C-alpha positions as CSV (number, residue, x, y, z in Angstrom):
1,M,3.4,-2.7,-9.3
2,R,-0.3,-2.1,-9.3
3,A,-1.8,-5.7,-8.3
4,P,-5.1,-6.3,-10.5
5,V,-8.6,-5.8,-8.4
6,K,-10.9,-8.9,-9.1
7,E,-13.3,-8.7,-12.0
8,G,-16.5,-8.2,-11.5
9,S,-17.1,-5.7,-8.7
10,S,-19.5,-2.9,-8.6
11,M,-16.8,-0.5,-8.6
12,R,-17.3,2.8,-11.3
13,T,-14.4,3.7,-12.9
14,R,-11.3,2.1,-14.1
15,R,-9.0,1.4,-11.5
16,E,-5.6,2.6,-13.9
17,D,-7.6,6.0,-13.7
18,V,-6.8,6.3,-10.1
19,P,-3.8,6.1,-7.7
20,S,-6.0,3.5,-5.4
21,Y,-7.6,1.1,-4.5
22,W,-10.3,4.0,-1.7
23,L,-10.6,6.1,-4.9
24,Y,-11.0,3.2,-7.1
25,E,-14.0,2.0,-5.3
26,A,-15.5,5.5,-4.5
27,G,-16.0,6.1,-8.2
28,A,-14.3,9.0,-8.2
29,R,-14.1,11.2,-11.4
30,P,-13.1,14.9,-11.8
31,D,-15.3,17.7,-12.8
32,D,-16.1,21.5,-13.3
33,A,-12.7,22.5,-14.6
34,L,-12.0,26.3,-13.9
35,E,-13.0,28.3,-17.3
36,G,-11.0,31.8,-17.5
37,D,-10.3,34.3,-15.1
38,R,-12.9,34.8,-12.1
39,A,-13.1,36.8,-8.8
40,V,-14.1,35.5,-5.4
41,D,-13.9,36.1,-1.3
42,Y,-12.1,33.2,-0.7
43,C,-9.7,30.7,-2.8
44,I,-8.5,27.3,-1.4
45,V,-5.9,25.7,-3.5
46,G,-6.4,22.1,-2.8
47,A,-9.1,19.7,-2.5
48,G,-8.2,17.2,0.0
49,L,-9.6,17.3,3.1
50,T,-8.0,20.4,4.4
51,G,-9.5,22.2,1.9
52,L,-12.5,20.8,2.1
53,W,-12.9,21.1,5.4
54,T,-12.3,24.3,4.8
55,A,-15.0,25.1,2.2
56,Y,-17.4,23.1,4.2
57,Y,-17.1,25.9,7.7
58,L,-16.7,29.0,5.5
59,S,-19.5,28.1,3.5
60,M,-21.1,28.2,7.5
61,A,-19.4,31.2,8.8
62,R,-19.7,33.2,5.3
63,P,-23.2,31.8,3.6
64,D,-22.9,34.9,1.4
65,A,-19.3,34.8,0.4
66,E,-18.5,33.3,-3.2
67,I,-15.7,29.8,-2.0
68,A,-13.8,28.8,-5.1
69,V,-11.2,25.7,-4.4
70,V,-9.0,24.8,-7.5
71,E,-7.5,21.0,-7.5
72,K,-4.9,19.9,-9.9
73,R,-6.4,16.7,-10.5
74,M,-9.5,14.9,-8.3
75,A,-10.7,15.9,-4.7
76,G,-8.8,13.4,-2.6
77,Y,-5.9,12.2,-5.6
78,G,-3.8,13.0,-2.7
79,A,-3.0,11.6,0.8
80,S,-6.6,12.3,1.1
81,G,-7.5,9.6,-1.1
82,R,-4.8,7.0,-0.5
83,N,-3.9,6.5,3.3
84,A,-4.3,3.5,5.7
85,G,-8.0,5.2,7.0
86,W,-7.2,6.3,10.3
87,L,-10.0,8.4,12.2
88,S,-8.1,9.2,15.7
89,S,-7.4,11.5,17.8
90,E,-4.2,11.5,18.0
91,F,-1.8,14.4,16.8
92,D,1.8,13.8,15.3
93,G,3.9,16.5,17.0
94,K,6.6,16.5,19.6
95,F,4.6,17.7,23.5
96,E,7.9,19.3,24.3
97,D,7.6,21.6,21.2
98,I,4.0,22.2,21.9
99,A,4.7,23.0,25.3
100,A,7.5,25.1,24.1
101,R,4.7,27.4,22.9
102,G,1.6,26.3,25.2
103,G,3.3,25.3,28.1
104,R,1.8,21.8,29.7
105,A,-1.7,23.4,29.5
106,G,-1.0,23.7,25.5
107,V,-0.5,20.0,25.2
108,V,-3.5,19.4,27.4
109,S,-5.6,21.5,25.2
110,M,-4.2,20.4,21.6
111,H,-5.3,16.8,23.4
112,H,-8.8,17.8,24.3
113,A,-9.2,19.9,21.0
114,M,-8.3,16.5,18.8
115,N,-10.5,14.4,21.0
116,H,-13.6,16.7,20.1
117,T,-12.4,17.1,16.6
118,F,-12.8,13.0,16.5
119,D,-16.1,13.6,18.1
120,E,-17.2,16.4,15.2
121,V,-16.3,14.4,12.1
122,L,-18.2,11.8,13.1
123,E,-21.4,14.1,13.9
124,V,-20.8,15.4,10.7
125,C,-21.0,12.6,8.5
126,R,-24.4,11.9,10.7
127,A,-25.7,15.3,9.4
128,E,-24.4,15.6,6.4
129,G,-25.5,11.5,5.5
130,I,-21.6,11.3,4.6
131,D,-21.1,7.3,4.3
132,A,-17.3,6.2,4.7
133,D,-17.8,3.3,6.1
134,Q,-16.9,4.9,9.6
135,R,-17.1,2.8,12.9
136,Q,-15.7,3.5,15.7
137,G,-13.6,0.6,17.5
138,G,-10.9,3.0,19.1
139,I,-7.3,1.7,18.5
140,I,-4.8,-0.7,20.3
141,R,-1.1,0.1,20.2
142,F,0.9,-3.5,21.1
143,A,3.8,-4.6,21.5
144,Q,5.2,-8.4,20.4
145,N,8.6,-8.3,22.2
146,R,10.1,-6.8,25.6
147,A,11.7,-3.7,23.2
148,Q,8.0,-2.6,21.9
149,L,6.9,-3.5,25.3
150,A,9.4,-0.4,26.9
151,R,8.4,1.7,24.0
152,V,4.8,1.3,24.1
153,R,4.6,1.3,27.7
154,A,6.5,4.4,27.4
155,S,4.5,6.2,25.1
156,Y,2.1,5.5,27.2
157,E,2.9,7.2,30.1
158,K,4.5,9.9,28.5
159,R,0.8,11.2,27.8
160,C,-0.4,10.7,31.3
161,T,2.4,12.6,32.5
162,W,1.2,15.7,30.0
163,G,-1.9,14.7,31.0
164,A,-2.6,14.0,27.7
165,N,-4.4,10.5,27.7
166,A,-8.2,11.2,28.6
167,G,-9.4,8.8,26.4
168,Y,-6.6,5.8,26.9
169,R,-6.2,2.9,29.0
170,W,-3.6,0.4,29.3
171,L,-4.3,-3.6,28.4
172,S,-2.5,-6.2,29.8
173,G,-1.5,-8.6,26.6
174,D,-4.3,-11.3,27.6
175,E,-6.5,-8.2,27.6
176,V,-5.1,-7.5,24.2
177,A,-5.4,-10.8,22.9
178,E,-9.5,-11.3,24.1
179,R,-10.6,-7.9,21.4
180,V,-7.7,-9.6,18.5
181,A,-5.6,-12.6,18.7
182,V,-2.3,-10.8,17.5
183,D,0.2,-13.4,17.9
184,G,2.5,-13.5,20.7
185,V,1.5,-10.1,22.1
186,L,2.7,-8.8,25.5
187,G,0.4,-5.6,26.1
188,G,0.0,-2.7,24.8
189,Y,-2.8,1.1,25.4
190,Y,-6.0,1.4,24.0
191,N,-7.5,4.9,22.9
192,E,-11.4,5.0,22.8
193,Y,-10.9,7.8,19.8
194,G,-10.4,5.5,16.8
195,A,-12.2,5.1,14.4
196,R,-11.8,3.1,10.5
197,V,-12.9,5.0,7.2
198,Q,-13.1,4.3,3.7
199,P,-11.1,7.9,3.1
200,A,-11.6,8.3,0.1
201,K,-15.8,7.8,0.5
202,M,-15.3,10.6,3.2
203,V,-13.3,12.8,1.1
204,R,-15.7,12.9,-2.5
205,Q,-19.3,13.2,-0.1
206,L,-17.0,15.8,1.5
207,L,-17.0,17.3,-1.9
208,D,-20.8,16.7,-3.2
209,V,-21.7,18.4,0.5
210,V,-20.0,21.6,-0.5
211,R,-21.1,22.1,-3.6
212,R,-24.4,21.6,-2.5
213,R,-23.8,24.6,-0.3
214,G,-22.6,26.9,-3.0
215,V,-19.1,26.2,-3.1
216,R,-17.0,25.6,-6.8
217,V,-14.6,23.0,-6.5
218,H,-12.8,23.1,-9.7
219,E,-10.8,19.7,-10.3
220,N,-8.6,19.3,-13.2
221,T,-6.9,23.1,-12.6
222,E,-3.6,23.5,-11.7
223,A,-2.1,25.9,-9.7
224,L,1.1,27.5,-11.2
225,R,1.5,29.8,-8.3
226,I,0.1,30.8,-5.3
227,E,0.6,35.1,-4.6
228,P,-1.2,37.3,-2.4
229,S,-4.6,38.5,-3.9
230,R,-4.0,36.0,-6.4
231,V,-4.0,32.1,-7.4
232,V,-2.7,31.6,-11.3
233,T,-3.7,28.5,-12.9
234,V,-3.1,26.8,-15.8
235,K,-6.7,27.6,-16.9
236,G,-6.9,31.3,-15.6
237,T,-6.3,33.3,-12.5
238,V,-8.9,33.5,-9.3
239,R,-8.7,36.4,-7.3
240,A,-9.4,36.8,-4.1
241,P,-8.6,39.1,-1.2
242,I,-7.7,35.5,1.1
243,V,-5.8,32.7,-0.6
244,I,-5.4,29.2,1.8
245,R,-3.3,26.8,1.0
246,A,-4.0,23.7,1.6
247,V,-2.0,21.3,-0.8
248,E,0.4,19.1,1.8
249,A,3.2,17.3,0.3
250,Y,2.3,19.4,-3.1
251,L,3.6,22.2,-1.6
252,V,6.9,21.2,-2.6
253,E,5.9,21.5,-6.6
254,L,5.0,25.5,-5.6
255,P,7.9,28.1,-6.1
256,G,9.8,29.1,-3.4
257,H,8.9,25.8,-1.2
258,R,11.3,22.9,-1.8
259,R,12.6,23.0,1.3
260,D,9.4,23.3,3.0
261,V,8.4,19.8,4.0
262,F,10.0,16.8,2.9
263,P,7.3,14.4,1.0
264,M,8.2,11.0,2.2
265,Q,6.0,8.0,0.5
266,S,4.5,5.4,1.8
267,T,2.4,2.3,0.9
268,V,-0.6,0.8,1.6
269,I,-2.0,-2.9,0.7
270,V,-5.5,-4.4,1.2
271,T,-5.5,-8.2,0.8
272,E,-9.2,-10.4,0.0
273,P,-11.6,-11.2,2.4
274,I,-10.4,-13.2,5.4
275,P,-11.8,-16.6,4.7
276,V,-14.9,-16.9,7.4
277,E,-13.3,-20.1,9.1
278,L,-10.3,-17.5,10.0
279,R,-12.6,-14.9,11.5
280,Q,-13.2,-16.4,14.8
281,Q,-9.7,-17.2,15.1
282,I,-8.7,-13.5,14.8
283,G,-11.3,-12.4,16.8
284,W,-11.4,-8.2,15.7
285,I,-15.0,-8.0,15.9
286,E,-15.0,-4.4,16.5
287,A,-13.1,-3.5,13.8
288,E,-10.2,-1.8,16.0
289,L,-7.2,0.3,14.3
290,L,-4.2,-1.5,15.3
291,A,-0.5,-0.8,15.1
292,D,2.3,-2.3,16.7
293,G,4.9,-0.9,18.8
294,A,7.9,-1.2,16.1
295,N,10.2,1.6,15.0
296,A,9.4,1.1,11.4
297,Y,5.5,0.5,13.1
298,A,3.0,-0.9,11.2
299,A,-0.8,0.0,11.2
300,A,-3.9,-1.2,10.5
301,Q,-8.0,-1.4,9.9
302,L,-10.0,-4.1,8.7
303,T,-12.9,-3.1,6.2
304,P,-16.5,-4.1,6.1
305,D,-15.9,-7.0,4.0
306,W,-12.8,-8.2,6.4
307,R,-10.2,-7.2,4.2
308,V,-7.1,-6.0,6.0
309,V,-6.2,-2.6,4.8
310,M,-2.0,-2.2,6.2
311,G,0.0,1.0,6.2
312,A,3.0,1.4,7.7
313,R,5.7,4.1,8.8
314,G,9.6,3.2,8.1
315,I,8.6,-0.5,6.5
316,N,10.4,0.6,2.8
317,P,9.3,4.3,2.8
318,K,11.0,6.4,-0.2
319,Y,11.8,9.9,-0.5
320,G,12.6,11.1,-3.8
321,Y,15.8,13.1,-4.1
322,G,14.8,16.6,-4.5
323,S,11.8,16.6,-2.9
324,S,10.5,14.5,-6.3
325,L,6.7,12.9,-5.7
326,D,4.9,10.1,-6.7
327,K,2.5,10.5,-9.2
328,E,0.2,7.7,-10.2
329,G,0.9,5.5,-6.7
330,V,2.2,2.6,-8.3
331,T,4.7,0.6,-5.7
332,T,6.8,-1.5,-5.7
333,D,6.7,-5.8,-4.9
334,R,9.5,-4.8,-2.2
335,A,7.0,-2.8,-0.8
336,R,4.6,-4.9,-1.0
337,E,6.2,-8.2,0.1
338,H,6.9,-6.2,3.6
339,L,3.4,-4.7,4.4
340,F,2.4,-8.7,4.0
341,E,5.3,-10.0,6.1
342,A,3.8,-7.4,8.7
343,V,-0.2,-9.0,8.1
344,T,1.6,-12.8,8.6
345,N,3.7,-11.8,11.6
346,W,0.1,-10.5,13.2
347,F,-1.7,-13.2,12.2
348,P,0.3,-16.1,10.6
349,Q,-2.8,-18.0,9.8
350,L,-3.3,-15.6,7.4
351,R,0.2,-16.2,5.4
352,D,-1.8,-17.9,2.2
353,L,-4.3,-14.9,2.0
354,P,-4.0,-12.6,-1.2
355,I,-3.2,-9.2,-1.9
356,A,-6.1,-7.7,-3.6
357,D,-4.6,-4.2,-4.4
358,S,-1.5,-2.2,-3.1
359,W,-0.4,1.7,-3.9
360,C,1.3,4.6,-2.3
361,G,1.3,7.9,-1.6
362,V,3.7,11.1,-0.3
363,L,2.7,12.1,3.5
364,A,4.4,16.0,4.0
365,I,6.8,15.9,6.6
366,P,7.9,19.3,8.6
367,R,11.7,19.7,9.7
368,D,10.9,19.4,13.0
369,W,8.0,17.0,12.3
370,T,4.5,18.9,14.3
371,P,1.9,20.3,12.0
372,S,1.1,23.9,12.3
373,V,-1.4,26.3,11.2
374,N,-0.6,29.8,9.7
375,F,-2.5,32.9,8.3
376,D,-0.1,36.1,7.5
377,P,-3.5,38.9,7.6
378,A,-0.6,41.6,5.7
379,L,-0.4,38.8,2.7
380,G,-3.9,37.5,3.1
381,I,-2.4,34.1,2.4
382,A,-3.3,31.2,5.4
383,S,-1.9,27.4,5.3
384,A,-2.5,24.3,7.1
385,G,-0.1,20.5,6.9
386,G,2.6,18.8,7.7
387,Y,0.1,16.6,9.6
388,V,3.1,13.4,9.5
389,G,0.5,10.4,8.3
390,S,-2.0,11.4,11.0
391,G,-4.4,13.6,8.6
392,V,-7.8,12.4,8.4
393,S,-9.2,14.0,11.6
394,T,-6.5,16.8,11.7
395,T,-7.4,18.1,8.2
396,N,-10.7,19.3,10.2
397,L,-8.9,21.0,13.3
398,A,-7.1,22.8,10.4
399,G,-10.5,23.2,8.1
400,R,-12.4,25.0,11.7
401,T,-9.3,26.6,12.7
402,L,-8.3,28.4,9.6
403,T,-11.7,29.6,9.3
404,D,-11.8,31.4,12.1
405,L,-8.6,33.0,11.3
406,V,-9.3,34.3,7.9
407,T,-12.8,35.7,9.3
408,G,-11.4,37.6,12.2
409,A,-12.7,35.5,15.1
410,D,-11.4,35.1,18.0
411,T,-12.1,31.8,19.4
412,G,-10.0,28.9,21.3
413,L,-9.0,27.2,18.1
414,T,-7.3,30.6,17.3
415,R,-5.2,30.2,20.7
416,L,-4.2,26.5,20.1
417,P,-0.3,25.6,20.4
418,W,0.0,24.8,16.8
419,V,-1.4,28.1,15.2
420,G,1.1,30.8,13.9
421,R,4.3,28.5,14.5
422,P,8.0,29.6,13.0
423,L,8.6,27.0,10.0
424,R,12.1,25.6,9.6
425,R,12.9,24.7,6.6
426,W,14.9,21.3,5.5
427,E,18.6,21.2,4.8
428,P,19.1,21.2,1.1
429,E,20.1,18.5,-1.0
430,P,22.2,16.1,-0.7
431,L,22.1,15.7,3.4
432,R,18.1,15.4,3.0
433,W,18.3,12.2,1.4
434,I,21.3,11.1,3.2
435,G,19.5,11.6,6.8
436,V,16.2,10.3,5.4
437,N,17.7,7.2,4.2
438,A,20.0,7.0,7.6
439,M,16.7,6.9,9.9
440,K,15.1,4.1,7.6
441,R,17.7,1.7,7.6
442,L,18.3,2.9,11.2
443,Y,15.0,1.7,12.5
444,R,14.9,-1.4,10.5
445,T,18.0,-2.7,11.7
446,A,16.9,-1.7,15.2
447,D,13.6,-3.7,14.6
448,V,15.6,-7.0,13.7
449,R,17.6,-6.7,16.8
450,E,14.6,-6.0,18.5
451,E,13.2,-9.2,17.6
452,R,16.2,-10.9,18.3
453,G,15.3,-10.3,22.1
454,L,16.7,-7.0,23.1
455,D,14.6,-6.1,26.2
456,R,15.0,-2.4,25.7
457,A,14.7,-0.3,22.5
458,S,18.0,-0.6,20.6
459,K,20.0,2.3,20.8
460,L,19.8,2.9,16.4
461,S,16.4,3.8,16.9
462,Q,17.5,6.7,19.4
463,L,20.1,7.6,16.4
464,G,18.2,7.1,13.7
465,A,15.7,10.0,15.4
466,L,18.6,11.9,16.6
467,V,19.6,11.8,13.1
468,T,16.1,13.6,11.3
469,G,14.6,15.2,14.5
470,R,11.9,13.0,14.4
């Protein structure tokens, strides 16, 4: 179900034409479809943030090169225009897996690279005049029961142990409540490298920037096959010595890649603005990004007009059997209800606040739950993805790294431990479907038990992580 947006707004396109409130608000419309065959120096498949950041940095590194981007629908149609708008330094990957390639120093190098990436995104937005409602208020990940507190504290201490805690500090329950009056908060940690953004505004304005730099972005141009030195689309073939694959979860639609990632559907809601008389009660004046410590944790941002945008991992996620993909962003009443329960769990005084809109999108989940960047010079094919929901900033690091790889630059970015990681494939069906749905049920049940008074993390959450390798 898709809720209507209030009439009389200044939006520039019809809501039914786009899969998210964000894209509607950004007035997104496709343009410049491919017309026949062409030859270029670099062809990028996918006009989400990975593809556009790569095009941006490539155009600076090789200003005389011809660069083409092909996109099935419109720039930002996938996760880049449907996420919850978290720009952060958080890198979704296991420290142990990163350390297996780069040791403890590799973990620290990834952490520092992500901190720098956060600053880089904001600096490029400033320099290029990108107004995506960005505001740096940091991130607070908090606990509302003893089991959550143990989990959040363990996560914080793990960062300290691995040396990946620059920018982080621990907050008491009172210190969290001074910032944001979350009901029953017991404590949590703060990360200064966090900012809310309107992701569709970011991707659509970045699209304008790369087009001004001479990059041709062909929307409404579906890629049918990606092969060495060419991309076959429905509207012609683009030939290029270097092809860059930046399709995230939509990778499963390309021949031979059905099991490379699994596409996890995630739902987002946006409320009507919080009434003026309730804003002082809640605080939240710095617009911090917020997330709780549940297994199926919820994450939110506050828009400039005081709407709550709430997304979640594990709250009614959907996995289509055989890696089938959601196409239009339509969600269900049950998913909306679960997300609004998270809103009122944090802020009971908002129980009468209407939901203005909802949508869903798909995340690309690698088998080891860790993103990667790869380039095969022999084939001339590069790729990046598997961000597990933290792509708003990680895509920028990917774009800069891909640029260095495909231009032959030997830099610190090309030596980061996520570069060249071997990819494992997911199990065949029905094992994939069984495992994902088992994880969902185990996490949800674990959260119920923890809410009833467990003073430690439920063993069911550990079992859920074991089932899927999380």
